[in-house]
N, C-alpha and C positions, 0 to 999 in steps of 0.2 A: 807257535807259527800256522798262520793258516795257509793250508795248503795253495791258495789262489795267490798268495805273495811272491811264490817263485815265478808265475806268469808276469805278475805287474814289474817285478825287478827287471826280468828279461825285456819286457816293453821299453820301460824308462832308460833303460841303460843303451837302446837302440834309439833313443831320441823320438818315441812316437808320440803322438797326441792322446791317443784312445786305444784301450784295450777291449775288444767284442768277444763275448762269450755266448754261445748258442748250441742247442741240442743239434746233433747231425753234424756239427762242424768243428775243425779244430779251433783253437783262439785265434784271433787275427788282430793284426795290428793296423793302427792308421798311421804311415809313414809317408808325411808330407803330402797329404790329401789322398793317398791311394791305399786301400785294404791289402795287406799282405800276411800270408798264414803262418802260424808257427808250425816248425817241424813237429807235430803231435798227433796223436789219434784223434779221430773225431768223438766229441763228447757225448756221453749218453746222459740221459735225464737224471738216473740216480747220482751219476758222477757230480754234475753241474750242479744239483740241488744240495749234494752233500758240502761242496766247496762254498755256497752260498750261505749255508747254514750256520758256518763259521763264524760268518762276518755280520750276520744280521741278528737284530734282537727278536722278541715275542711279538712286538707291535707290528714290526716289519713283515712277520711271517704270518699274522694273522691278515694283515692287509693284501698279502699274496693269496692268500687261502680265499679271501673275498672277491678276488679277482681284479683288484687295484694295482696300479703300477707304483714302486716305491723310491723315492729319492733320497740319498743321504750323501755324508760324506764319510771317507775311510781314510785311515792312516795304517798303512802297512808296519810290518816288524822293522823294515830298513828305514822307516821314518818318510817314504813317499806318502803323498796326500792325492787323493781321488773324489771326483764327484761320480757318484754312481746311481745308475738307473736299472732297476730290477723290473722284469716285465715278464707276461706270458704271453704266448702266441700259440698258432696253430700245431706247430711241432714241438712244442715244450717251451721250457724256460729260456729266458736270454737276459743279458745284462752288460752294459755298456760303463766302462771305467775310464774319466777324463782325466788324464794326469794334470795334477796342477803344480807348476814350479814353487819351490820352496821362496824364492826370492818374491817378493811383489815387484812386477815390472814398472818402470819408470815411462813416462810420457815421450821422453826423448830417446829410449832403447827402442821403444815400439814405432819410432820415426811418423808419428801422429802429425797433423798439419799444426802449424804453431798456433792457430784460433784457439785450439783444445784448452790451452793455458789460459788465455784470454776469457775465454766462457767461465771457466773453474774461478775467476775472480770475480764474478758477479755474486751480489748477497741473497737475491731472491730470483726467482722464476723457474723455468724447467729446461731441463737438456735432455733429449732422448737419444739414446744410442740403438740404432736398429739395424737389422739384418736377419737372413735365414739363421736356421740353427746350425752351430759351429763356427760362427764367423767370426770370433773372438770378441763378441760383446761384453762378457765379464771381465776379460783382461784389460778392455779400454776401460771400462769403469772401476777396474782397482788401480790402474795407474792415475785416474783422476783424482779418486780417493786418497791415493799416495802424495799426489801433488798436494792436495790441501792440508793433509796431515803435516806435511813437511813447512808449509809456507804460511800458516795461519793458525790461529788459536780459536778453535771451533769445537762444538760438540757435533760428531757426526754419528747420526743413527744409520746404520746398515742394516737392510732387510733381505734375506737371501733364501735361494732355495737350490741346493743347500749351501752353507758358508764353503768357499773355495779358499781364495787368498786369505790369511790370516794376518790382521793388520796389528802392528803394536803401535800403542798411542805415543806420538812425538809431540808437535806442538799442539795438536789437537787430542781430543779423547775421541775414539774411535769405539763404538758400540755395537756389535754384529749380533744379530737375532737371526734365527733360522725358524723357516717355515714346517711346522709339524714338530718342531722340538721347544721353541720358545714362544711361538704363535701359530694360531689356527688358521689364518689367510693374511694376505697383503694389506687387505683394507684394514683390519683390526691391528695390524702393525702399525701403520700409518697413523691411525686414528689414536693409539697409544703413545707413538712418537711425539704427537702434535702436544702432550701432556710431560714430555721429558727435556723440555726447554733446548730442542734441538736448534741448529743452525743450518745442517744439511742433512737431509733424509733421502738414501738411496733404496729405490724400490726395484727388487729384483726382476718384477715383470708387470707390466700394465695389463691384466689378463682379464679384467672384468671392469663393469661399469662403475661398481662402487669402489675399487680401488682408484679408478680412474677419478670418479668425483673427491675423494680424499687427497688424491695426489695434486689435484688442480687446486684445492682448497689451500693446502700446505704452500704451494706456490704462489698464490695470491696474497698469503697473510705473512710474507716476511721471511720465506725460506727458500733455501736453494736445493731444488728437487732433481736428483737424476734418475732415470728409468729407462727401460727397454722395452721394446715392442719387436715380434715379429715380422716387420714389414722391411719391402725392398726399394726405398727410395722416400725421400720428403713428402713428395705429393701423395702416395698411398699412406704415409704415416698420419696426415692430417685427415685424409679421410676415413682412416680407420677409427682415430678417436672420435671425430663427429659421428659416424655411424655407431659407433659402441654405446650412444648415449641415446635416450628417447628421444622421439621428434620433438618434443615439448621443449626440449632442453637445449636444442640445436644453435639457437641463437646466442645463447650464452656459452655456449662451448666453443664457437667460433670467436667470440669476444676473447675469452680466455686465451686461446691459440693466437690471436693477432696483437696480444697486449704483454701475455707472460710467459709465452713460449719463447725461448732464447735461440734455439737452434736443434736442428735435427742431424746427427751424423751417422751415416749409413755406410756399412763396410763389408767388404768381401774378402777372402783370405785367397791369395793368389801365390802360385809358386815361384820363389826366386828362380833368377837366372840359372844358377848352379844346381838347381834341382834340390838343395839341401835342405831346404825349410820353406817357410811361406810367410808373406808378408801382408799386413793391412793396408788395405787400399780404400779410402775413404770418399764419400759423396758429403760435402757440407752446405747446409742450408742455414744461414744466419737470418732469424726473422727481422728484417727492417721494416720502415713504415711502409714502403711499397708492396712489400709481400704481405704485410698484416692487411692492406687494402685487399689484395686480391683474395684472402681468405675470406673476409667479410663479404665479399661480394661473388661468392661462389665460382671463382676464377683460377683455381688452383692449376689449371691445365697450362696456364702461362707462367708459371713459376720457374720452369726449367729455363726460360729467357733470362730470367733476374740470377739465377746460378750462372749461367756464361757471363754476364755483364759484373757479377760481385767480386771479382778477385780482390779488390781494394778493402772488402769487407770481411775476407777471409773464406770466402765461398768458392767452391769447386764443384763442377760435374764430376761424375764417377769415370767416364770417358776422358776427360782432361786428365786427372790423376794417372790412369791407366797408361795413357800414352806418353806422360812425362816419365813414367818408371821404365816403359818399354825402351824410349829413346836414351835414356840413362843406361841401360841394360842391367837394370836391378831386378826385373820380373822375367817371367817366362813368355815369351811373346804369344805362344801357342794357347798358354792359359789364359792370358788376358784376353784374346780374342774370344774366349769361351763366355767371360764375364760381361763383355763390352755390349752395351746397347746399341751404337752405330759401329756395325762389324766392318763395314767399307773401311773405315779409318785404319783398322789393323791387318786386314788381309795383306797387305804388301810385306809385311814382318813375320807372317806364319812360316814356319819350315815344315810343320806336319801338315802336308795338304788334306790327310784325312778328316780334320776338323772343319774344312770348308764345305759349304754345300755342294752337293753333287750338281753338274750342269745336265739339263735336260737336253741333249744331241739328237733326239730322235726327229725326223724332219717334220715339218708342220702339215 
């Protein structure tokens, strides 16, 4: 049994989402969004290196010596599964373990908007799930893959970094491939997947121009492509994709987005009203003919008004979703205020006045 497993078990038994290890600090647990230290001594460099040496292979250790970060999945002795990132920083080594639930979550259990199932019923095009790091994008994608796996007979190729939720083939065949284990890049993975008779391709992250190009090609040639970007809204997502490719491909990219992009789902994780968990709250943009025209004419700044008016198509702005959950007492109003764009809408619900902006009371 690896020594680090004891900390991992302690964390998962308490329901944490992440366990952090860093030189000069005790292990830290991410509990419902907050970092809480374990009652343990500060970790030394030698101690932490010893813990990590027990669960990393020679390739991982060589990459660390060369100054690279290392990402991999790890299954502890008690069966817990984790996504791991190991890195070096000024004060020494550090590592973050993201706890992955054993059961694949469902769309219903996550309370995702009903439009998500309808989007998954498409046979081709691209759906992007976006948000900052740690907002549950991988969990949402896993739920979408599970829905497809249960409801349709498909060949699903999932390219991940690393593999998190393990899908057992049900109605569909699910092929999961891991970056740096089964493939050297996401672009290579998409290119190879195109030769594997896929119906659905999941791309863990559209992180460079080549990967975006191949994902676009797959979506245009009769495949359903699911992917993620670290963007915080539909407009920023469109701008990121356009800006990621060379200027001479700009018009072609806008045409793709207006015709083959199905939707952008942007999410944040907000504390629940009882403070015992976090809930995914989504902004949803479905690409209608009107939105497609705004993309083609470089008027993406007007997309917000389309989201406000697009309820019948399943669209919603983040603030609309946050406000509905606050009024239903499902999420914490103070946390909702932090994530809201128009904070005036939420100020009357706030109970912790420290989150409100300080008023300038000095005489003019």
